[in-house]
C-alpha positions as CSV (number, residue, x, y, z in Angstrom):
1,X,16.8,15.1,-8.0
2,X,14.6,16.0,-10.9
3,X,13.3,19.5,-11.2
4,X,10.3,18.3,-13.2
5,X,9.3,18.4,-16.8
6,X,6.3,20.7,-17.5
7,X,5.0,18.4,-20.2
8,X,4.7,15.5,-17.7
9,X,1.9,15.9,-15.1
10,X,2.2,12.5,-13.4
11,X,5.0,10.1,-12.8
12,X,3.9,6.5,-12.3
13,X,6.4,4.6,-10.1
14,X,6.5,0.8,-10.2
15,X,8.8,-1.0,-7.8
16,X,9.8,-4.3,-9.5
17,X,11.3,-7.4,-8.0
18,X,11.3,-10.8,-9.7
19,X,7.8,-10.5,-11.3
20,X,8.7,-9.9,-14.9
21,X,5.6,-11.6,-16.4
22,X,3.3,-9.6,-14.1
23,X,5.2,-6.4,-14.8
24,X,4.5,-6.7,-18.5
25,X,0.8,-7.2,-17.8
26,X,0.7,-4.1,-15.6
27,X,2.5,-2.0,-18.3
28,X,0.0,-3.1,-20.9
29,X,-2.8,-1.9,-18.6
30,X,-1.2,1.5,-18.4
31,X,-1.1,1.9,-22.1
32,X,-4.9,1.2,-22.1
33,X,-5.6,4.1,-19.8
34,X,-8.2,6.5,-21.2
35,X,-7.3,10.0,-22.1
36,X,-6.2,12.1,-19.2
37,X,-3.0,13.7,-17.8
38,X,0.4,13.3,-19.5
39,X,2.3,10.7,-17.7
40,X,5.6,8.8,-17.6
41,X,6.3,5.4,-16.0
42,X,9.4,4.7,-13.9
43,X,10.2,1.0,-13.4
44,X,12.5,0.7,-10.4
45,X,14.2,-2.7,-10.5
46,X,15.2,-3.7,-6.9
47,X,18.0,-6.0,-8.2
48,X,15.8,-8.7,-9.7
49,X,17.3,-12.1,-10.5
50,X,14.8,-12.9,-13.3
51,X,14.5,-11.2,-16.7
52,X,12.9,-8.0,-15.4
53,X,15.5,-5.9,-17.2
54,X,15.1,-7.6,-20.5
55,X,11.3,-7.6,-20.3
56,X,11.2,-3.9,-19.5
57,X,13.6,-3.0,-22.3
58,X,11.6,-5.1,-24.8
59,X,8.3,-3.5,-23.6
60,X,9.7,0.0,-23.8
61,X,11.1,-0.6,-27.3
62,X,7.7,-1.9,-28.4
63,X,5.9,1.2,-27.0
64,X,7.9,4.3,-28.3
65,X,4.8,6.5,-27.6
66,X,5.3,5.9,-23.8
67,X,7.7,8.0,-21.8
68,X,9.3,5.3,-19.7
69,X,12.5,4.8,-17.8
70,X,14.2,1.7,-16.3
71,X,16.0,2.4,-13.0
72,X,18.2,-0.3,-11.5
73,X,19.0,-0.1,-7.7
74,X,22.6,-0.7,-6.7
75,X,21.5,-3.4,-4.2
76,X,18.3,-5.0,-3.0
77,X,16.7,-2.7,-0.4
78,X,13.0,-3.3,-0.4
79,X,10.0,-1.4,-1.8
80,X,10.4,1.7,0.3
81,X,13.8,2.5,-1.1
82,X,12.6,1.6,-4.7
83,X,9.7,4.0,-4.4
84,X,12.0,6.7,-3.1
85,X,14.3,6.2,-6.1
86,X,11.3,6.7,-8.4
87,X,10.2,9.7,-6.3
88,X,13.6,11.3,-6.6
89,X,13.6,10.8,-10.4
90,X,10.0,11.8,-11.0
91,X,9.4,14.6,-13.6
92,X,5.7,15.0,-12.7
93,X,4.4,17.2,-10.0
94,X,2.2,14.3,-8.9
95,X,3.5,10.8,-8.3
96,X,1.3,7.7,-8.5
97,X,2.3,4.3,-7.1
98,X,1.2,0.9,-8.3
99,X,2.7,-2.6,-7.9
100,X,3.7,-5.2,-10.5
101,X,0.9,-7.7,-9.3
102,X,-1.8,-5.1,-10.1
103,X,-3.7,-4.2,-13.3
104,X,-4.9,-0.6,-13.7
105,X,-8.5,0.1,-14.7
106,X,-9.0,2.4,-17.7
107,X,-10.0,5.4,-15.6
108,X,-7.5,4.7,-12.8
109,X,-5.2,7.7,-13.1
110,X,-7.8,10.3,-14.0
111,X,-9.9,9.1,-11.1
112,X,-7.0,9.3,-8.6
113,X,-6.3,12.9,-9.6
114,X,-9.9,13.9,-9.3
115,X,-9.6,13.4,-5.5
116,X,-7.0,16.2,-5.2
117,X,-9.7,18.7,-4.5
118,X,-7.7,21.3,-2.6
119,X,-4.1,22.0,-1.4
120,X,-4.6,20.3,1.9
121,X,-5.3,17.0,0.2
122,X,-1.8,15.6,-0.3
123,X,-2.7,12.1,-1.5
124,X,-5.5,10.0,-2.8
125,X,-6.1,6.2,-2.6
126,X,-8.2,4.1,-4.9
127,X,-10.2,0.9,-4.7
128,X,-8.8,-2.6,-5.0
129,X,-10.6,-5.6,-6.4
130,X,-9.4,-9.1,-6.8
131,X,-8.1,-10.2,-10.2
132,X,-9.3,-13.8,-9.5
133,X,-12.2,-13.5,-7.0
134,X,-12.6,-17.3,-6.8
135,X,-9.1,-17.7,-5.3
136,X,-9.5,-18.3,-1.5
137,X,-6.8,-15.7,-0.6
138,X,-8.4,-13.2,-3.0
139,X,-11.8,-13.9,-1.4
140,X,-10.4,-13.4,2.0
141,X,-8.6,-10.2,1.2
142,X,-11.7,-8.8,-0.5
143,X,-14.0,-9.5,2.5
144,X,-11.3,-8.3,4.9
145,X,-10.7,-5.1,2.8
146,X,-7.0,-5.7,3.2
147,X,-5.7,-3.2,0.6
148,X,-8.6,-0.8,0.7
149,X,-8.0,2.6,2.3
150,X,-9.7,2.6,5.7
151,X,-12.4,5.2,5.9
152,X,-13.0,6.4,9.5
153,X,-16.4,7.3,10.9
154,X,-15.8,11.0,10.0
155,X,-14.7,10.0,6.5
156,X,-11.1,10.6,7.2
157,X,-8.5,8.4,5.5
158,X,-5.9,7.2,8.1
159,X,-3.2,6.2,5.5
160,X,-2.8,5.3,1.9
161,X,-1.8,1.9,0.5
162,X,1.0,2.1,-2.0
163,X,-0.4,-0.4,-4.5
164,X,-2.9,2.2,-5.5
165,X,-2.3,5.8,-4.6
166,X,-1.1,9.2,-5.8
167,X,0.8,11.9,-3.9
168,X,1.9,15.5,-4.4
169,X,5.5,15.0,-5.3
170,X,7.2,17.8,-3.4
171,X,5.2,17.3,-0.2
172,X,6.2,13.6,-0.1
173,X,9.8,14.5,-0.9
174,X,9.8,17.0,2.0
175,X,9.1,14.4,4.6
176,X,11.7,12.0,3.2
177,X,9.4,9.7,1.3
178,X,9.2,6.1,2.6
179,X,11.5,4.6,5.3
180,X,14.2,2.5,3.7
181,X,15.0,0.2,6.6
182,X,11.8,-1.8,6.3
183,X,13.1,-4.3,3.8
184,X,9.8,-6.2,3.3
185,X,6.4,-4.7,2.3
186,X,4.4,-3.5,5.3
187,X,4.5,-0.3,7.4
188,X,6.4,2.0,5.0
189,X,3.2,3.4,3.5
190,X,1.8,4.0,7.0
191,X,5.0,5.8,8.0
192,X,4.8,8.2,5.0
193,X,1.1,8.9,5.8
194,X,1.9,9.7,9.4
195,X,4.7,12.0,8.5
196,X,2.5,13.9,6.0
197,X,-0.4,14.1,8.5
198,X,1.8,15.6,11.1
199,X,2.6,18.4,8.6
200,X,-1.1,19.3,8.4
201,X,-2.0,17.4,5.2
202,X,-4.9,15.1,4.7
203,X,-5.9,12.2,2.3
204,X,-8.9,11.3,0.2
205,X,-10.5,8.2,-1.3
206,X,-11.4,7.9,-5.0
207,X,-13.6,4.8,-5.3
208,X,-13.5,5.0,-9.2
209,X,-9.7,4.7,-9.2
210,X,-9.8,0.9,-9.4
211,X,-7.1,-1.7,-9.8
212,X,-7.2,-5.4,-9.9
213,X,-4.8,-7.2,-7.5
214,X,-3.5,-10.6,-8.3
215,X,-3.4,-12.4,-4.9
216,X,-1.1,-15.4,-5.8
217,X,-0.6,-16.7,-2.3
218,X,0.1,-20.0,-0.6
219,X,-0.5,-20.7,3.1
220,X,3.2,-19.9,3.9
221,X,3.3,-16.7,1.8
222,X,0.0,-15.6,3.3
223,X,1.3,-16.1,6.9
224,X,4.7,-14.4,6.1
225,X,2.9,-11.4,4.4
226,X,0.8,-10.8,7.5
227,X,3.8,-11.1,9.8
228,X,5.6,-8.6,7.7
229,X,2.6,-6.2,7.8
230,X,2.5,-6.5,11.6
231,X,6.2,-5.9,12.0
232,X,6.3,-2.8,9.8
233,X,3.2,-1.3,11.4
234,X,4.3,-2.0,15.0
235,X,7.8,-0.5,14.3
236,X,6.3,2.5,12.5
237,X,3.6,3.3,15.1
238,X,6.0,3.1,18.1
239,X,8.6,5.1,16.3
240,X,6.4,8.0,15.1
241,X,3.5,8.3,17.5
242,X,3.3,9.7,21.0
243,X,1.8,7.7,23.9
244,X,-1.4,9.7,23.6
245,X,-1.5,8.9,19.9
246,X,-0.7,5.3,20.4
247,X,-3.5,4.9,22.9
248,X,-6.5,7.1,21.9
249,X,-9.9,6.4,23.3
250,X,-11.3,3.6,21.1
251,X,-13.4,5.0,18.3
252,X,-12.3,8.6,18.8
253,X,-11.0,9.8,15.4
254,X,-11.1,13.5,15.8
255,X,-8.3,16.0,16.4
256,X,-4.7,14.9,16.4
257,X,-5.6,11.3,16.8
258,X,-7.4,11.5,13.4
259,X,-5.7,8.6,11.7
260,X,-6.1,6.4,14.7
261,X,-3.5,3.8,15.6
262,X,-6.4,1.3,15.9
263,X,-6.3,1.2,12.1
264,X,-3.1,-0.8,12.4
265,X,-3.1,-2.1,16.0
266,X,-3.7,-5.9,16.5
267,X,-7.3,-6.7,17.3
268,X,-6.2,-10.1,18.7
269,X,-4.0,-10.1,21.9
270,X,-5.5,-13.0,23.8
271,X,-8.2,-15.7,23.9
272,X,-11.1,-13.4,24.6
273,X,-10.1,-10.9,21.9
274,X,-9.5,-13.7,19.5
275,X,-13.0,-15.1,20.1
276,X,-14.6,-11.6,19.7
277,X,-12.6,-11.0,16.5
278,X,-13.6,-14.3,14.9
279,X,-17.2,-13.8,15.8
280,X,-17.1,-10.3,14.3
281,X,-15.5,-11.6,11.1
282,X,-18.0,-14.4,10.8
283,X,-20.7,-11.8,10.7
284,X,-18.8,-9.8,8.1
285,X,-18.4,-13.0,5.9
286,X,-22.2,-13.6,6.1
287,X,-22.9,-10.1,5.1
288,X,-20.7,-10.5,2.1
289,X,-22.3,-13.8,1.0
290,X,-19.7,-16.2,2.2
291,X,-21.4,-19.5,3.3
292,X,-21.1,-23.2,3.2
293,X,-17.7,-24.8,3.0
294,X,-16.1,-21.4,2.3
295,X,-16.9,-20.0,5.8
296,X,-14.6,-22.4,7.9
297,X,-11.7,-21.7,5.5
298,X,-12.2,-17.9,5.8
299,X,-12.3,-18.2,9.6
300,X,-9.1,-20.2,9.6
301,X,-7.4,-17.6,7.4
302,X,-8.6,-15.0,9.8
303,X,-7.0,-16.8,12.7
304,X,-3.7,-17.3,10.9
305,X,-3.7,-13.6,9.7
306,X,-4.4,-12.2,13.2
307,X,-1.9,-14.4,15.0
308,X,0.9,-13.7,12.4
309,X,0.2,-10.0,12.5
310,X,0.4,-10.0,16.3
311,X,3.7,-11.9,16.2
312,X,5.1,-9.4,13.7
313,X,3.7,-6.4,15.6
314,X,5.5,-7.5,18.8
315,X,8.8,-7.9,17.0
316,X,8.4,-4.4,15.5
317,X,7.5,-2.9,18.8
318,X,10.6,-4.6,20.4
319,X,12.8,-3.0,17.7
320,X,11.3,0.4,18.2
321,X,11.8,0.2,22.0
322,X,15.4,-0.9,21.5
323,X,16.0,2.1,19.2
324,X,14.7,4.3,22.0
325,X,16.6,2.6,24.7
326,X,13.5,1.3,26.3
327,X,13.1,-2.2,27.9
């Protein structure tokens, strides 16, 4: 484990898997960052089968001014394990996370760090916009706020999303980083946030720390992604939270239930809740200017998303119960 290089203030960790062309675009955006803290970039290859290794080597050779390292996992383990590898190798006292399908804004890193206002703030999340806002999946995720940090009524941040966040390195190491047994993206970032919250830490939101996310989905990938999210969140919530924390009074965000399991719990569990959820989302769409032929597509995506999330959630809960020996 790295002891840290005093010349490097921030380590930027990028888990990479079979997205070589997108990775190069991301790295180019990091070079374009405005003046700020001294940083290094760690590209953690989760055993890609494309030319990620060659692309990274070529890019690093072409940018000798950048402190960068390529780290190859010994086997494919998923994003949580890849981020932990970067966390273990990080030289900076702060560790920022971003994904290959993202593009950092010029003020991204400096804005993230500006949110670390006191020692109780252990992590900061930034804003996510769509790279191609005309794409139907990008439009949906923008209206839905899929990758945005959730800001509770008391301005608390329940958890950070790892496509755009920064943590204090030693605090994240102390709680073990991210779970490594969730092979697909979804839930591992929630787990790290719960562990840190239970140590007394809190999170902040930096709206100027902006990235552009490239939502390159198909119907099948969209459904699978939301099922993965549901699975990871259901597993994490039922592993790490007490019954009181799992079932807080709806809308009560204070005290030990601050991050509120309702931030990840399924909103659709039956016909009535499905109707209420679709009606609510229709109103949200109209508030965001979605109209005409776009609205039915958005509502259909909402229905697919919620049902797939519920299916994944139930599978995750079932696994958590099996681990505890519960029926």
